[in-house]
N, C-alpha and C positions, 0 to 999 in steps of 0.2 A: 612126561615130561613139557612137549609142545601141548597139549591138552589139560595139562596146567595157566599156562600160560593166554592157549584162548577161553579159560575159561574164568579168568581171570581181567583180563580185555573187557570179556563181556558186562561183565557185572561191573569193572569203571565205567563199559559202554553207560548200562545201564541209569548210575548211580547223575553222574552227569545228566544224565537226559530227566532222571527222576526234578534233579537241582531246580534244569533251569524253566522248565514247569514249576517250583514251585516261586522261583524268580520270575515267571510269565505270570502268574496268580496275583501275588501278590506287590510286584514295582509295574505295572502296566501303567500305560498311564493315565492319569486323569481322565481326558477327553475320550476315553476309549468303553470307561466305565458308567459313565456316565445318562442319563435315562433320558429320551428327549421327548419332548410335551411341544405342546403345539397351542397355540394366545394369540383367542380373536379377538382384537381388540378399536372396540367402537366408534376412534379417530383418533387414528396415538398422536396428530400434532396442538392437538385439547391440549390444554392444562392439566384438566383437569385423572384424566388420566396420563398423565409426568408419572410419577410411581409404579407403574412397571414399562415402559421402557429406559429408567433411571438405576431400575434395577439390573437392565441390561447393561444397558455401561460403569455397573463401577462392575459389574463380573459377578455378582451377591448369587444371577443364578447357577452359576460351574461351577459356582464355592461349595453347597446344597448338591450337588452331585446334579448336577437339571439343562442339559442343552434345550435350551430351551427357541423354539424361532417364534416373533411374534410377528402374524400379519393382522395389516392394518386393513378394518372396511370403510366405507363410508358411515356408520351409523350405529348402534350398538343392536339393532334389529336385527342385523346381516350380519352382528358378531357371534346370537344367539342362533340362529338357521348354522350358522358355520359348523356350532357344540350339535345340537341333534340334529342337521344331518351328515358328523361325525369326520368332518374336515378339517376338528375341530378338537382341542381335549376339555378346552378352559374355557370363560368371556372375560375378559378385567373389562365389567362395561357393571350398569347402572346398577342396583341392587331392585330398583321396583321391576323388575322380569321379573323376579325371580318370583314372588309373590300375584304379578296377576300370569305366569303360565299356571300358579296350584290352580287357580278355577276353574283351567282346562283342565285340570289332572296334569300333568305335567309338571314331576317332582323333579325343583335347579333346585341346588342348598349354597351359600353364598360359604366361605370359612377363611377371610380379612379383608375386614374394613381398611380402605383408606383416604376415602371424601367421608369429614366424618359432615359436610353439606353440603345439594349438588354442584350450587356452583351454575345456577341455570339465570340468564337475566332473557329475562322480555322488551327487544328493543323496536322502536319505531326507524324503517330507512329515514335517512335523511332527508330526501323528496317529496316526505310529508308531514317533518318536523312543523308540529303548528296547524296541519290537520287530525291528527289523533292524538288526545292529550290525554285516552283515559283507558283503557285497556275495554270497553261496553261500548270506544267504540271501532274496535274488530270487529263486530259483528257487519257477516258481507262481503272485507276484504282475503287478500289472499296472501296470507299468511307460513313464510318459512319457518321449514324444523329440517333435523339432518338426512332422516330421516323416515315418513308413516311406520309411528310401531311403535318408534324410537319416544327415550324418558323422553321428550323434547318434548314429542308429540303428545303425549301422556298428560307435560304441565302445562301446554299451552291447552286443552281441554279441561283440564282442574282448574285454569284459571278463570277462562270464558264461564263456568259454568257457578266457578263461586262469585262471579260476576251480575248475572243472571243472563246469563246467554243461553245457546242452544247449541252446541261445539258444532251441529250440523250447517249450521250459515256460514261460517268461518272455509274457509280454503289452505289448506295445507296442500305445500308444493318444498318435496324435500330435495334444500340446498345444499345439503357437508354442516359441515365445523366450522371447517377453516377458512380458504383463502375465494372459495366459490360460493361460501355462506355472505363475504363481504362482500363482493362485488355486485350480488343479488341483489344484495340493500343498499349500493351506491351507483345501481345502473337502474336500480324506482321497479327492477322486476316483485317487484314487491311489496308486503304493503309496510312490513312491519317483522320480527321474525325471533326466534328463541332459540339465542343466541349461551354463549360459552367463551374465555380467556383461550388463548392470547388475542382472541378475535376481537371483543366485543371490546379491546379494549385498544388496536389498533381502527377499530373505528371511528374509538373516542379521539384520536392522536389529529385526526381530518376533518371532524365536525363533532369543533367542543361543545356544541349547542344539541347534543345526541338527545335522545327524548329515550327514559329510560325508564319501561311501564312495571316495572317490575325487577327483581333482584335477590340473589339470592347464593352469593358473595360470603356472608357474614351470617355471624349467631344472631346476629340482634334483624336485621332483613330476614332469615330463613321460619324467625321464630313468629314473622309479623306476620307469614305469609299461611306457614305452617301449623301456627300454633305449638311449635313442638320442633324437635333435632328432626331433622333426617338425614339418610344417610346416601352420598351417595357411591363414587364410585367405588367396586371391590371383584376382587375376584369367586364366579361361581359353578357349577357347576354339573348335570346330574346327578343327582345326589348316585345313585347307582356307577356313575365315576369315580366318585370320592370315597364312597366307600370301596373300592377295588382298587385304590392307588394312596394310603397313607397314607405310605412311602411319600410320593409325590406333589400329595397335596403337602404336608410336613415342609416337602422343600423349597414349596411356592411360596405358604406362609410365611418361613425364614426370612429369602431373600426381601419380602414385601419389606420383612417387621424389621431391618435393617436399614432398610432403603429411607423406610422414614423414620428410622433416629436419625442417618445420614443424614435429613434435609433437616433434622429442627438444631444437627448440631454446626450449619455451612450456611455461610449466605447467599442473598438472590444473586452475587453473582461467578460465583464457585459454585448453588448450583448448576447455573444454565454456559457455566464450562466443560460440566460431564456430557450435555445435552446431546445430540446428531444437528452435524449443521443445517440436515436439508429442515427439520427442525419449528431451530432457532428461526433463519430466517436470513436476512442482508436487516434490516432495522432490527438493528442486536439491545440497542434500549427500549423500543415499544413493547419487546415480548421481556426483557428485565423490570418494563412497567408492569409487565400482567400478571407477571411470574410474584413481585409485592405482591398484588391483590390477591392472588390466588390460594398464598404464601397460609394462613388463617387457615382451610381447604383442608386440608389434611389430619387425617387423625397422628395423635398423640401414642394411640392403643392397642390400635388394632382393629377393636374389637365392634360386636354388633351390640350398642347399645339396646337389651329388650323394647323401648319405648321409640326408638325409634321407629322400626319395622312395624311397631306395632299403628305410627302413626300414616307409614308406607299404607298399612293398610284400608285405614282410616280414609285417607286421600278415595286411595282407585273405590276402596265404596260406594264412597260417597260418586263420584264419576261411572262406575260402572257395576248396572243392572244384572251384571253376569258371578263378578266377584260379590258384592252385595248379598247375596245366595247363596255362596258355594263354599260358607261356613267354613274358611279355610286357617287353616288351627298354623300363621303365623313361626309362630318359634322349630318347624322341620322347613322354613324356607331361609337359615339359617344357622352354621355355626358356629359356639366359642373356642373348640373344645381342641383345640389346634395355633391358634392366640399363649391360650395357657398352655399351651408344652412347650410354643418357648420361653411366654416368661418362665416358665418354670425352669426349661436349661439354659435361662440366663441369670439365673440367685433373681429376677426381680418378681414383683406385681403385679398382674393387668386388674385394669381398673377402669 
């Protein structure tokens, strides 16, 4: 009798233990099941990277089963170094790095594009208004970029060469993208700079006669500069990481795509209200004005346009002998697979 009771209790204990295990398996808190991904951003305050930051504010990464850490760095080249050095998994930066690094046999691949235009603006320092009126006047001058080797630097060199100048004849100085860039311009530490919003609009707010030498915030201006559309910000990583982490890549793509849909279905005021206070800053009116200037940049499809990728290669081939000689297959520097899968799951067509 005693033995039967003990046996029954043992079975009851094991049954409860089994059920507890099932409960833990199926009803575990979602956060515990999330995969950690580190994204390095080449300047989080820049509106060109807004979709990456906004996705976190909206909880889109968590919905995709990802615990995303955003690491804010000075420029795109620093974000790229973080991924190549192994301290970050993914770059939120400009696609052109994927093309440039292909010439150095570094295989990088973008998987979702959030900026269909680069939004780069070549601006003259307020202290040199009237003295510098064209890109040709930048010969021998000090020009600011976010960081040497970043997309702002590539853009400057392309513009100088396009206007018949030797890029080596212009001093390039890293000044960041936000308040540090505005300060450097207002104090006359540099004579011009390649900037992005909101910094450009902030500077225009204080200096109404600000001279802009080149502007790629709209389709019209982008076509004028590059003779074609030119993709800007995207999420990318090493090709090996993309292939080895397809679940995470799909999750990141879904998060950015849902964020882009949210952006295009809400007002600038609603978008600003979701952004961190530290990024918006004290002058909300200027930030809002900058955001309105930037909204046309954000992609509606997330897709890489093959013609846009080819335009990036053409620009770099013109400015870099190394790229021109590398015989790069630009189709390997991006994939639309994950965006197309998102569209398929959502029952829409990626165009």
